[in-house]
C-alpha positions in Angstrom: -161.9 121.4 24.2 -158.4 122.1 25.6 -159.5 121.2 29.1 -161.0 118.0 27.9 -157.8 117.0 26.2 -155.8 117.8 29.3 -158.1 115.7 31.4 -157.9 112.8 28.9 -154.0 112.9 29.0 -154.0 112.9 32.8 -156.5 110.0 32.9 -154.3 107.9 30.5 -151.3 108.6 32.7 -153.3 107.5 35.8 -154.3 104.2 34.1 -150.7 103.6 33.1 -149.4 104.1 36.6 -152.2 102.0 38.1 -151.3 99.1 35.7 -147.6 99.4 36.4 -148.2 99.2 40.2 -150.3 96.1 39.7 -147.6 94.4 37.7 -145.1 95.3 40.5 -147.4 93.8 43.1 -147.7 90.6 41.0 -143.9 90.4 40.7 -143.6 90.8 44.5 -146.1 88.1 45.1 -144.1 85.8 42.8 -141.2 86.1 45.1 -143.0 83.9 47.7 -143.4 80.1 47.7 -146.6 78.3 48.9 -145.3 78.7 52.4 -145.3 82.5 52.1 -141.6 82.8 52.4 -139.2 84.7 50.0 -137.7 82.4 47.4 -134.4 84.4 46.8 -132.8 85.8 49.8 -130.1 87.9 48.1 -132.6 89.4 45.6 -135.1 90.4 48.3 -132.3 92.2 50.3 -131.1 94.1 47.2 -134.6 94.9 45.9 -135.4 96.9 49.0 -132.0 98.6 49.2 -133.3 101.9 47.7 -135.9 102.2 50.4 -133.7 101.3 53.3 -133.1 104.7 54.8 -136.3 106.5 53.7 -138.9 103.9 54.5 -138.4 103.7 58.3 -138.6 106.2 61.0 -136.4 105.1 63.9 -138.3 107.2 66.3 -141.5 105.1 66.0 -139.8 101.9 67.3 -140.7 101.0 70.9 -138.6 97.8 71.2 -136.9 97.4 74.5 -134.1 95.3 73.0 -132.9 92.0 74.4 -130.2 90.9 71.9 -130.9 93.6 69.3 -133.4 96.3 68.3 -135.0 97.3 65.0 -132.6 100.3 64.5 -129.6 98.0 65.0 -131.1 95.5 62.5 -131.4 98.3 60.0 -127.7 99.1 60.4 -126.8 95.5 60.0 -129.0 95.2 56.9 -127.4 98.3 55.4 -123.9 96.8 55.8 -125.2 93.4 54.4 -126.4 95.2 51.3 -123.0 96.7 50.9 -121.5 93.2 51.0 -119.6 93.7 54.3 -118.8 90.6 56.3 -119.8 89.1 58.6 -123.0 91.0 58.1 -123.8 89.7 54.6 -123.5 86.0 55.4 -125.2 86.3 58.8 -128.2 88.2 57.3 -128.5 85.6 54.6 -128.3 82.8 57.2 -131.0 84.3 59.4 -133.4 84.9 56.4 -132.8 81.4 55.1 -133.6 80.0 58.6 -136.7 82.2 58.8 -138.0 80.6 55.6 -138.4 77.3 57.3 -141.9 75.8 57.6 -143.5 75.6 61.0 -143.9 71.8 61.5 -145.2 71.5 65.1 -148.7 71.2 66.2 -149.9 73.9 68.7 -150.3 72.4 72.2 -153.2 73.2 74.5 -154.4 72.5 78.0 -152.0 71.0 80.5 -148.6 70.1 79.0 -146.2 67.4 80.2 -142.5 67.6 79.4 -141.3 64.0 79.0 -137.9 65.0 77.6 -135.6 68.0 77.1 -137.0 68.6 73.6 -140.7 68.7 74.4 -143.0 70.2 73.6 -141.4 70.8 70.1 -143.6 73.8 69.5 -141.6 75.6 72.2 -138.3 73.8 72.2 -137.8 73.9 68.4 -140.1 76.8 67.6 -138.4 79.4 69.8 -135.5 79.7 67.4 -137.7 79.8 64.3 -140.1 82.4 65.7 -137.2 84.6 66.6 -135.7 84.2 63.1 -139.0 85.3 61.6 -139.1 88.4 63.8 -135.6 89.2 62.7 -136.5 88.6 59.0 -139.5 91.0 59.4 -137.0 93.8 59.8 -134.2 92.5 57.6 -136.6 92.2 54.7 -139.2 94.7 55.7 -141.8 92.0 55.1 -144.8 92.1 57.4 -145.7 88.6 56.4 -143.1 87.3 58.8 -144.5 89.4 61.6 -148.0 88.1 61.1 -146.6 84.6 61.4 -145.0 85.5 64.7 -148.4 86.8 65.9 -150.1 83.6 64.9 -147.6 81.4 66.8 -147.8 83.5 70.0 -151.6 83.3 69.8 -151.4 79.5 69.7 -149.3 79.6 72.9 -152.1 81.1 74.9 -154.1 77.9 74.6 -151.7 76.3 77.1 -153.1 76.4 80.6 -150.5 74.5 82.7 -147.1 73.0 82.7 -147.6 70.9 85.8 -147.5 71.8 89.4 -145.5 74.9 90.2 -142.9 74.3 92.9 -142.7 70.6 92.2 -139.1 69.2 92.5 -139.9 66.0 90.6 -140.0 65.2 86.9 -141.9 65.6 84.5 -143.0 68.9 86.1 -139.4 69.8 86.9 -138.4 69.1 83.3 -141.0 71.7 82.2 -139.3 74.3 84.4 -136.0 73.8 82.5 -137.6 73.6 79.0 -139.6 76.7 79.5 -136.5 78.5 80.8 -134.7 77.7 77.5 -137.6 78.4 75.2 -139.6 81.4 76.5 -136.8 84.1 76.0 -137.0 83.4 72.2 -140.7 84.1 72.1 -140.3 87.3 74.2 -137.5 88.5 71.8 -139.7 87.9 68.8 -142.7 89.7 70.4 -140.5 92.7 71.3 -139.5 93.1 67.6 -143.2 93.6 66.7 -143.6 96.8 68.6 -143.7 98.9 65.5 -146.2 96.7 63.7 -149.7 98.3 63.3 -151.5 95.0 63.6 -149.7 94.3 66.9 -150.5 97.7 68.2 -154.1 97.4 67.3 -154.6 93.9 68.8 -154.8 92.8 72.4 -152.2 90.1 71.9 -149.4 91.8 73.8 -151.6 92.3 76.8 -152.8 88.7 76.6 -149.2 87.4 76.1 -148.1 89.4 79.2 -150.9 87.9 81.3 -150.0 84.4 80.2 -146.3 84.9 81.0 -147.3 86.2 84.5 -149.9 83.6 85.3 -148.6 80.4 83.7 -144.9 80.7 82.9 -143.3 82.7 85.7 -144.7 80.6 88.6 -143.7 77.5 86.9 -140.0 78.4 86.3 -139.5 80.4 89.5 -138.8 77.3 91.7 -135.8 76.3 89.7 -134.5 79.8 89.7 -134.7 79.8 93.5 -133.2 76.4 94.2 -130.7 75.4 91.6 -127.1 76.4 91.5 -126.5 74.6 88.2 -127.3 75.5 84.6 -131.0 74.8 85.4 -130.9 77.7 87.8 -129.0 80.0 85.4 -131.5 79.3 82.6 -134.5 79.9 84.9 -133.1 83.1 86.4 -132.5 84.5 82.9 -136.0 83.6 81.8 -137.4 85.2 85.0 -135.5 88.4 84.2 -136.8 88.4 80.6 -140.4 88.0 81.9 -140.1 90.7 84.6 -138.5 93.1 82.1 -141.1 92.4 79.4 -143.8 93.3 81.9 -142.2 96.7 82.6 -145.5 98.5 81.7 -147.7 96.1 83.7 -147.4 97.0 87.4 -150.9 95.6 87.8 -149.5 92.1 87.4 -148.1 90.1 90.3 -145.2 87.7 89.6 -145.5 84.8 92.1 -142.3 82.9 93.0 -142.4 79.4 94.5 -139.7 79.5 97.1 -137.2 76.9 98.4 -138.5 74.3 100.7 -136.6 75.9 103.6 -138.1 79.3 103.1 -140.4 80.9 105.6 -143.2 81.3 103.0 -144.1 78.9 100.2 -144.6 81.7 97.7 -143.7 85.4 97.3 -145.6 87.8 95.1 -143.6 90.7 93.5 -144.2 93.5 91.1 -142.4 93.2 87.7 -139.8 95.7 89.0 -139.3 93.8 92.2 -139.0 90.5 90.4 -136.4 92.0 88.0 -134.2 93.1 90.9 -134.7 89.8 92.6 -133.5 87.9 89.5 -130.3 89.9 89.6 -129.9 88.9 93.3 -130.4 85.3 92.4 -127.7 85.5 89.6 -125.2 87.3 91.8 -125.8 84.9 94.7 -125.1 81.9 92.4 -122.0 83.5 90.9 -120.5 84.7 94.2 -121.2 81.5 96.2 -123.7 83.2 98.5 -126.5 80.7 97.8 -126.6 77.0 98.1 -128.7 74.0 97.1 -130.5 73.3 100.3 -133.7 71.2 100.6 -135.3 70.9 97.2 -131.9 71.0 95.4 -130.0 68.2 93.7 -128.8 65.4 96.0 -125.6 65.2 93.8 -124.8 68.9 94.2 -121.2 69.9 95.1 -122.7 71.8 98.1 -122.8 68.5 99.9 -119.0 68.9 100.4 -117.9 72.3 101.9 -114.6 72.0 100.1 -116.4 72.3 96.7 -119.0 75.0 97.5 -121.0 76.1 94.4 -119.9 79.4 92.8 -117.8 80.6 89.9 -114.5 79.9 91.4 -111.5 82.3 91.2 -110.1 80.1 88.3 -113.5 80.3 86.5 -114.6 76.7 87.1 -118.3 76.0 88.0 -118.3 73.0 90.4 -121.9 72.0 89.8 -121.2 71.6 86.1 -117.8 70.1 86.3 -119.2 67.3 88.6 -121.3 66.0 85.7 -118.3 64.5 83.8 -114.7 63.3 84.3 -113.5 66.7 85.7 -115.4 66.4 89.0 -116.4 69.2 91.5 -112.8 70.2 92.3 -111.2 69.7 88.9 -109.0 72.6 87.7 -109.5 71.9 83.9 -111.9 70.1 81.6 -110.4 66.7 80.8 -112.7 65.4 78.0 -115.5 66.5 75.8 -118.1 65.1 78.1 -120.8 66.5 80.4 -118.3 68.6 82.3 -117.6 70.5 79.1 -121.2 70.6 77.8 -122.9 71.7 81.0 -120.4 74.3 81.9 -121.1 75.9 78.6 -124.8 75.5 78.9 -124.7 77.2 82.3 -122.8 80.2 80.7 -125.4 80.5 77.9 -128.1 81.4 80.4 -125.8 83.7 82.4 -124.6 85.5 79.3 -128.1 86.1 78.1 -129.0 87.7 81.4 -125.8 89.8 81.5 -126.6 91.1 78.0 -130.2 92.0 79.0 -128.9 93.9 82.0 -126.3 95.7 79.8 -129.1 96.9 77.6 -130.7 98.4 80.8 -127.6 100.3 81.6 -126.3 97.8 84.1 -122.8 96.1 83.7 -123.0 94.3 87.1 -123.1 90.7 85.8 -120.4 91.3 83.1 -118.1 93.1 85.5 -118.8 91.1 88.7 -115.9 89.8 90.8 -115.7 89.5 94.6 -112.4 90.5 96.1 -113.2 89.6 99.7 -112.8 86.6 101.9 -116.3 86.0 103.3 -117.3 83.5 106.0 -120.5 81.9 104.8 -122.8 79.5 106.7 -125.1 77.2 104.7 -127.2 74.1 104.8 -126.4 71.3 102.2 -129.1 69.4 100.3 -128.5 66.5 102.7 -129.4 68.7 105.6 -125.9 69.3 107.0 -124.8 72.7 108.3 -121.5 74.0 107.0 -119.3 77.0 107.3 -116.8 78.0 104.6 -114.6 80.9 103.7 -115.5 82.1 100.2 -112.3 83.0 98.3 -111.2 86.2 96.8 -111.6 86.5 93.0 -114.8 84.5 92.7 -117.9 85.3 90.7 -116.3 86.4 87.4 -118.3 85.7 84.2 -115.2 86.5 82.1 -113.1 84.0 84.0 -115.8 81.4 83.6 -115.8 81.8 79.9 -112.0 81.7 79.7 -111.9 78.5 81.9 -113.6 76.9 78.9 -111.9 78.7 76.0 -108.4 79.6 77.2 -107.5 77.0 79.8 -104.7 74.5 78.9 -107.1 71.6 78.7 -109.4 69.8 76.3 -111.0 72.7 74.4 -114.0 72.2 72.3 -116.5 75.1 72.1 -120.1 73.8 71.9 -122.7 76.2 73.2 -120.1 78.8 73.6 -119.3 78.8 69.9 -122.3 81.1 69.5 -122.6 82.6 72.9 -119.0 83.7 72.7 -120.1 86.2 70.0 -122.0 88.0 72.7 -119.2 88.1 75.3 -116.5 88.8 72.8 -118.3 92.0 71.8 -118.1 93.1 75.5 -114.7 91.7 76.6 -112.8 91.7 73.2 -110.7 88.7 74.3 -108.8 86.9 71.5 -109.7 83.4 72.9 -113.4 84.3 72.5 -112.9 85.5 69.0 -111.0 82.3 68.1 -113.9 80.3 69.3 -116.5 82.0 67.3 -114.4 82.2 64.1 -114.4 78.4 64.0 -117.9 78.4 62.7 -119.8 81.4 61.4 -122.6 82.3 61.1 -124.4 80.6 64.0 -128.1 80.4 64.8 -127.5 79.5 68.5 -130.6 78.5 70.3 -132.1 78.0 73.8 -131.7 81.3 75.7 -129.8 83.0 72.9 -130.0 83.0 69.1 -128.4 84.4 65.9 -125.6 85.9 67.8 -123.4 86.3 64.8 -126.1 88.5 63.2 -126.6 90.7 66.3 -123.1 90.8 67.9 -120.4 90.0 65.4 -118.6 93.0 63.7 -116.2 93.5 60.9 -112.4 93.7 61.1 -111.4 97.2 62.0 -114.7 98.1 63.6 -114.9 99.1 67.2 -118.6 99.1 68.2 -119.6 100.8 71.4 -122.1 99.7 74.0 -125.6 98.8 72.8 -128.6 101.2 73.2 -130.3 101.2 76.6 -133.7 101.7 78.1 -134.6 101.9 81.8 -135.2 98.7 83.7 -138.7 98.1 85.1 -139.7 100.6 87.8 -142.4 100.8 90.5 -144.1 104.2 90.5 -143.0 106.2 93.5 -140.3 103.8 94.4 -136.5 104.4 94.5 -135.0 103.4 91.1 -132.5 100.6 91.0 -129.1 101.4 89.7 -126.0 99.3 88.9 -124.1 101.1 91.6 -126.4 99.6 94.1 -126.2 96.0 92.8 -127.1 93.5 95.6 -124.4 91.1 96.8 -126.6 88.2 96.2 -127.0 86.9 99.8 -130.7 85.8 99.9 -130.6 84.1 103.3 
C-alpha cells in the first residue's frame, strides 16, 4: 500500500510538471506575431537572461567570423541585458530590424539587373537576412535561423546573372550589385554553423557550389578591372567567397581576366583565390594596377598626373572625379558624388580589411608604401605611360581621415556606419565623432549592424577579434601577413 501511495504522489507531481511546461510553451508561442517574430524585444532579451551562460557551449561553434562570431554576440547580449550602452540600444535595434517581414519574391533562372537596387531579394534582403542571423543568437531563437535557411534555399534557383566578363550593362550592373549583396548572405550563413538543422542538411554544400559556379565568375571581372568603388566591392566579395569555401578545395574559382590579359580566364583553388584578392586590393591601394582595356573611359588613369591609388593625402582620384572635387582635388568641396563614392569605395575596402584581420592579417589596415616606384602602365584609351608613384601612398587610415578629418565639406554618409569598424582598430577621435552622430546603425551593402558588432562602451579597451586560419591548400606553403604581396599584377 505504501508503495502504491508513493507511486501515486510521484505520478501527480509528474502531471503537474507536464502541465506547467505546456503552459510555458503556450506563453512562449504568444510572444510571436503572425509573422513568427517576437512582439516585445526587451522582454525576450530579459526572459532568457537566466539561461545566458548555461545554455550555450562556446566550443561547439564553428563560425569563421566575418564581422562577428556567436561567442562575441553572446558577450554583447550579456552586456545588453545589464543595460550597458551602446550594447543595449544596438541589440534592440538589430532585433527590431530582424522582425521585419520578407517582402520580396524569390527570383529564379537568369536575372537581369536594371538598376542598382535590383533584384530586391538580394539588394534589400541581404541586410534583413543578416539581421535575422544575428537575432538567432541574440534571442536564442531558432525560428530566425530557419528563416535564413529558407531564404538561402531560394537563392539557389538563380542560374545566371548575365554573361561573365561582360563590360556592358545590364550584365556589368549585376557584377556590382552582387558584390554589395552577397557578403550579407555569407555572414548570415556563417552564423548558422551551430544549428542542428543546418548541419544535417546539404544546404551549406549547395550554397558553396552556387557561390563558386554562379557568383564568383560573375563578379570577378569587375574585381580584376576596376580601380573604383566597383572594384573595391567586387574584391571584397571575392575574398568573402574564397574564404567561405575554405573547406572545399575541390571547387575551382574561375576569374574572368582583363581584356589585355594573356588568358581570358584563370581557375584557382579557394586558397589561391583568397591570396589573389589580397593582391588585387593592395594593387589598387598602392597604385600598382590601372584601368586598362575594359576599364572606365572616364578613369583618372587616362592622365598620368592623376594615377589611381590611395594618394599620400588619402584622396582616391577615381572617386573624387565623380563630383566637383575632380581627380586631383585635395579636399571634398560639396556633398556630391565625390563625397558619396569615396565613402562607398572605403566601405568595400574596410569590409575586406576586417575579414583579413579576423584571419590574423593586418596588411590592409596597416598598409602604407614608403618608396618612390617607377611604374609603367597602359591607360583605358590605350596610351602607354610611366609615372613615379609617391611615398606614403596606399593608407586606408589616411583615406578615411581624408573624408572625416580634412578641413573641407564633411558629411559622413556610408562612413557613418563603416567608421565604427575602423574606429575599433585605429581609435582615432575623428572616426568616433562620425559614428556618434547617429547610433545605432544598420549599415548595409558590404557591411551591416556595425554599432552592434564593433562599438564599445566608454572606458572599455577591446583587443583584437578572434581569428581563424585563412584558406589553405593541402601541402602548400601557408600564406602569412609578413609575406603580403605588393599588389603588382602585371
